[in-house]
C-alpha positions in Angstrom: -0.3 0.0 -0.3 3.3 2.4 0.5 4.1 1.7 -3.3 0.8 2.6 -4.1 0.4 5.5 -1.6 4.1 7.0 -3.8 2.6 6.2 -7.2 -0.7 8.4 -6.8 1.5 11.5 -4.8 3.9 11.1 -8.0 1.2 11.9 -10.4 -0.9 14.6 -8.3 -3.6 12.9 -7.3 -5.3 13.9 -4.0 -6.2 10.7 -2.8 -3.8 9.5 -0.5 -5.2 5.5 -0.5 -7.2 3.8 -3.1 -10.8 3.2 -2.1 -13.3 3.1 -4.6 -16.3 5.2 -4.2 -14.7 7.4 -1.4 -15.5 10.0 -4.0 -15.9 12.9 -1.1 -12.2 11.8 0.5 -13.9 11.2 3.7 -12.7 7.3 4.5 -9.3 8.8 3.1 -9.1 11.8 5.2 -10.1 9.1 8.3 -7.1 6.7 8.4 -4.9 10.4 7.5 -5.9 11.6 10.3 -5.6 8.4 12.5 -1.9 7.7 11.5 -1.2 11.1 12.3 -2.7 10.5 15.8 -0.5 7.6 15.7 3.1 8.9 17.4 3.5 6.6 20.9 6.2 4.2 20.5 3.7 1.3 20.7 2.7 2.3 16.7 5.7 3.3 15.7 8.0 0.5 17.3 5.9 -1.7 18.0 7.6 -5.8 17.1 10.9 -4.4 16.4 12.8 -7.7 16.6 10.4 -9.4 13.7 10.9 -5.7 12.4 8.7 -2.3 13.0 6.8 -2.3 9.6 5.0 -6.1 9.7 3.0 -4.0 12.6 2.3 -0.8 10.9 1.9 -2.2 7.3 -0.8 -4.8 9.0 -2.7 -1.9 10.9 -2.3 0.3 8.2 -4.1 -2.4 5.6 -6.8 -2.9 8.0 -7.9 0.1 8.1 -8.1 0.7 4.3 -9.7 -2.7 4.0 -12.6 -1.6 6.5 -12.6 2.0 4.7 -13.4 0.0 1.1 -15.8 -2.0 3.4 -18.2 0.8 4.1 -18.1 2.6 0.4 -18.4 -0.8 -1.1 -21.6 -0.6 -3.4 -24.5 -3.0 -2.0 -24.0 -5.7 -4.5 -26.2 -8.7 -4.1 -25.2 -12.1 -5.8 -26.2 -12.5 -8.8 -28.6 -15.2 -10.5 -26.5 -18.0 -12.4 -27.2 -17.8 -15.9 -26.9 -21.5 -16.9 -29.2 -22.2 -13.6 -32.7 -22.5 -12.6 -33.3 -18.9 -11.7 -35.0 -17.9 -8.7 -36.5 -15.1 -6.6 -39.2 -13.5 -4.5 -43.0 -13.8 -5.7 -46.1 -11.7 -4.5 -47.0 -13.2 -1.7 -42.8 -12.9 -0.8 -41.5 -16.4 -0.9 -39.3 -18.2 -3.0 -40.4 -18.8 -6.4 -39.3 -19.1 -9.9 -38.4 -16.8 -12.3 -40.6 -17.0 -15.0 -40.4 -18.8 -17.6 -38.9 -16.1 -19.6 -36.2 -15.7 -17.7 -35.4 -19.4 -17.8 -32.5 -20.9 -20.6 -34.4 -23.0 -23.3 -34.2 -25.8 -25.7 -32.8 -25.5 -29.1 -35.8 -24.2 -31.7 -35.3 -26.4 -34.8 -37.5 -29.0 -36.3 -35.6 -31.9 -35.6 -35.3 -31.2 -32.3 -39.0 -31.1 -31.7 -39.5 -34.1 -33.4 -36.9 -35.7 -31.3 -38.3 -33.9 -27.8 -42.0 -35.7 -29.2 -40.0 -38.8 -29.6 -38.4 -39.1 -26.6 -41.8 -38.0 -24.1 -43.5 -40.2 -26.4 -41.0 -43.1 -24.7 -41.1 -42.1 -21.5 -44.9 -42.1 -21.6 -44.4 -45.4 -22.9 -42.4 -46.7 -19.8 -44.8 -44.4 -17.1 -47.8 -47.1 -17.9 -45.7 -49.9 -16.2 -46.7 -48.3 -13.3 -45.6 -50.4 -10.1 -43.3 -52.4 -12.5 -40.5 -49.9 -12.3 -39.8 -49.3 -8.5 -40.3 -46.9 -6.7 -37.1 -44.9 -7.5 -37.5 -45.3 -11.3 -41.3 -44.6 -11.1 -40.1 -40.8 -9.0 -37.1 -40.2 -10.9 -39.1 -40.6 -14.3 -42.1 -38.2 -13.2 -40.0 -35.4 -12.6 -38.1 -36.4 -15.9 -41.8 -36.2 -17.5 -42.5 -32.9 -15.7 -39.8 -31.3 -17.5 -41.1 -32.2 -20.3 -43.9 -30.4 -20.8 -46.1 -31.4 -24.6 -45.4 -27.9 -25.2 -41.5 -27.6 -26.6 -41.5 -23.9 -25.8 -41.9 -24.4 -22.2 -39.6 -26.9 -21.9 -36.4 -25.4 -19.9 -32.6 -26.9 -20.4 -32.0 -27.1 -16.7 -34.8 -29.4 -15.6 -34.6 -31.7 -18.9 -30.6 -31.9 -18.2 -31.4 -32.4 -14.6 -33.5 -34.9 -14.6 -32.7 -36.8 -17.7 -29.2 -37.2 -16.0 -30.9 -38.7 -12.6 -32.6 -41.2 -14.9 -29.0 -41.7 -16.8 -28.2 -42.7 -13.3 -30.3 -45.0 -12.4 -29.5 -47.3 -15.4 -25.8 -47.0 -15.3 -26.6 -48.2 -11.5 -28.9 -50.8 -12.8 -26.1 -52.0 -14.8 -23.2 -52.5 -11.8 -25.5 -55.1 -10.6 -27.4 -56.1 -12.9 -25.2 -59.7 -13.3 -25.3 -60.3 -9.5 -27.0 -63.1 -8.2 -27.8 -61.5 -4.4 -30.8 -58.5 -4.0 -29.9 -55.2 -5.0 -32.4 -52.3 -4.9 -30.6 -50.7 -7.9 -31.5 -53.5 -10.1 -34.7 -52.8 -12.6 -36.7 -55.3 -14.2 -35.7 -56.6 -16.7 -38.0 -55.0 -18.9 -37.9 -51.7 -17.1 -34.2 -51.3 -17.8 -34.7 -52.5 -21.4 -37.5 -49.9 -22.0 -35.2 -47.2 -20.0 -32.3 -48.2 -21.9 -34.7 -47.5 -25.0 -35.8 -44.3 -23.6 -32.2 -42.6 -22.9 -30.8 -43.8 -26.5 -33.7 -40.9 -27.2 -32.8 -38.7 -24.7 -28.5 -38.7 -25.6 -29.7 -38.2 -29.2 -32.0 -35.4 -28.6 -29.0 -33.8 -25.8 -26.3 -34.0 -28.6 -27.8 -32.2 -30.5 -29.0 -29.7 -28.2 -25.9 -27.2 -27.1 -27.1 -26.2 -23.8 -27.6 -29.8 -22.9 -24.2 -31.1 -25.0 -22.8 -28.5 -23.4 -23.8 -29.7 -19.5 -23.0 -33.4 -21.3 -19.2 -32.2 -21.7 -18.8 -29.9 -19.0 -15.2 -31.0 -17.0 -13.5 -29.3 -13.7 -10.4 -29.2 -12.8 -9.4 -31.2 -9.0 -8.9 -28.7 -7.3 -12.1 -27.3 -8.3 -13.7 -30.1 -7.0 -12.6 -29.9 -4.1 -14.2 -26.3 -3.7 -17.2 -28.0 -5.4 -17.6 -30.5 -2.8 -16.6 -27.8 -0.2 -19.6 -25.8 -1.5 -22.3 -28.5 -1.1 -21.7 -29.5 2.1 -21.8 -25.9 3.6 -24.7 -25.6 1.4 -26.8 -29.2 2.7 -28.3 -27.2 6.7 -29.3 -24.6 4.2 -31.2 -26.7 2.5 -32.5 -28.8 5.0 -34.0 -25.9 6.7 -35.8 -24.1 3.2 -37.3 -27.8 3.3 -38.6 -27.6 6.5 -39.8 -23.1 5.8 -42.9 -23.8 3.5 -44.0 -20.6 4.9 -40.7 -18.7 2.2 -40.5 -21.8 -0.3 -43.2 -22.7 -3.0 -43.9 -26.2 -4.0 -42.0 -25.4 -7.2 -38.5 -24.5 -5.6 -39.2 -27.5 -3.1 -39.6 -29.7 -5.7 -36.1 -28.8 -7.2 -34.3 -28.5 -4.3 -35.6 -32.3 -3.5 -34.3 -33.2 -7.5 -30.9 -31.6 -6.2 -30.9 -33.7 -3.2 -31.8 -36.7 -4.9 -29.1 -36.1 -7.4 -26.1 -36.2 -4.6 -26.5 -40.4 -4.0 -24.4 -41.0 -7.1 -23.4 -44.1 -8.1 -19.8 -45.3 -8.3 -18.0 -44.0 -11.3 -20.9 -41.6 -12.1 -19.5 -40.2 -15.0 -21.7 -37.0 -15.1 -20.9 -36.9 -10.8 -18.8 -33.7 -11.3 -21.1 -31.9 -13.8 -24.4 -32.8 -11.5 -22.4 -31.8 -8.7 -21.4 -28.4 -10.5 -25.0 -27.9 -11.6 -26.3 -28.6 -8.3 -24.4 -26.2 -6.8 -25.5 -23.6 -9.3 -29.3 -23.6 -8.5 -28.7 -23.7 -4.6 -26.2 -20.0 -5.5 -29.7 -18.7 -7.2 -32.4 -19.9 -4.4 -30.0 -18.6 -2.0 -29.1 -15.4 -4.1 -33.0 -14.7 -4.8 -32.9 -14.9 -0.5 -30.6 -12.1 0.4 -32.1 -10.4 -2.3 -35.0 -9.8 -0.8 -33.4 -9.1 2.5 -31.0 -6.9 0.8 -33.9 -4.9 -0.6 -35.6 -4.9 2.5 -32.3 -3.1 4.1 -31.9 -0.4 1.8 -35.3 0.6 2.0 -34.9 0.7 5.6 -33.3 3.8 6.1 -36.4 5.5 3.5 -39.5 6.6 4.9 -40.9 3.5 6.2 -44.3 3.4 5.0 -43.7 4.4 1.4 -41.0 2.6 1.1 -42.4 -0.5 1.5 -46.0 0.4 -0.4 -43.9 1.2 -3.5 -41.9 -2.3 -3.1 -44.7 -4.9 -2.7 -47.8 -2.8 -2.6 -49.9 -1.2 0.5 -48.5 -3.7 3.6 -49.1 -3.6 7.5 -45.3 -2.3 8.6 -44.2 -4.5 11.0 -42.2 -2.7 14.3 -39.1 -3.4 12.3 -38.2 -0.5 10.5 -38.4 -0.5 6.9 -40.1 -4.7 7.3 -43.5 -5.3 5.8 -45.2 -8.7 7.5 -44.9 -10.2 3.9 -41.3 -9.9 4.5 -40.6 -10.8 7.8 -40.6 -15.1 7.4 -37.8 -14.3 5.0 -35.8 -12.2 8.0 -36.8 -14.2 10.2 -35.1 -17.1 8.4 -32.1 -15.1 7.7 -31.5 -14.3 11.2 -31.9 -17.4 13.4 -29.6 -19.5 10.3 -27.4 -16.4 10.0 -23.9 -17.9 10.6 -25.1 -21.2 8.2 -25.6 -18.3 6.0 -22.3 -16.5 6.2 -20.5 -20.0 6.1 -22.1 -20.9 2.7 -22.0 -17.7 1.3 -18.4 -17.5 1.9 -17.6 -21.0 -0.3 -20.5 -19.7 -2.9 -19.3 -16.1 -3.6 -17.0 -14.1 -4.6 -18.5 -10.8 -3.7 -18.0 -8.9 0.1 -22.1 -9.3 1.7 -20.7 -7.4 5.2 -22.7 -5.0 4.8 -25.4 -7.6 4.9 -24.2 -9.3 7.9 -23.9 -6.3 9.9 -27.6 -5.5 9.6 -29.2 -8.9 9.8 -27.0 -8.7 12.8 -29.0 -5.5 13.8 -32.5 -6.8 12.7 -31.8 -10.7 14.4 -32.9 -9.9 18.1 -36.2 -8.4 16.6 -37.5 -12.1 15.3 
């Protein structure tokens, strides 16, 4: 920081320290004043044996970091572009954003034809009922839900996630099919053959869709996988807490989270292990980003005209005792206050931008809930 300071002086810049957003030099002047006040021996001569500059540099850097945090723009994590997008709906709940905000499938005649083939073969398999077994029946139901009759309504990530779940069930069956002992991963031979037919058609369809093929071909280096596993581990308690909070998530969000949770039980040797892990993480990031966005909006408007700010954001609603917080958003703020530590821990692994302003705000309102 001393080199940066010297460079600015050479260029004739007024600011002593690089603090983006400090347009009136308020923070800059505070640091200069703190340095001017630090005239005692304890500051400039501390740690003589290891080098007095070590302490002074660390102290100055901490002042600069704190100042940057104070004036940093209050940014909320953005939605990942290649996973399901979420936001707050009109009832103040976490919900999927409209279909117009989601990534869709490649829309050409050949792909539409294969899409119909995939859907018809999946419907034929569904007609077998209990012969499929509970696990396949549930996964196939999700897959068909992601394949609406109207091709234009199908969303890329949902199709890939649910098609991939069927791939893993088939792979797990093949791994134990030749064994003599009972194994719940083994399918009825006829059901396994029909599932294979569905997947042959789906794989052809996925190859012809740029978005689906990109997800199939995605690869992550070993060091990134370690990070992804850590992120998923930190997301787990939040996922369980959200699943137990119907007052703040819609049925659609719950279904998405349950599907991602089921995807975490991967058979050994699954070729799509890493891809499924990364995609599940991205989906969870979008859910939590939507949650934090709702909290952030309430925090930002709390210093404004309470009733006007609340009514402008969500309509004429009763304003609670917490300044700027409507009764509509109380459940979300209560969730954030209750799970503050887990949220902060997760955000540290999932997002690169600083959210200290938001943690401070949640801490300040936490005792109200």
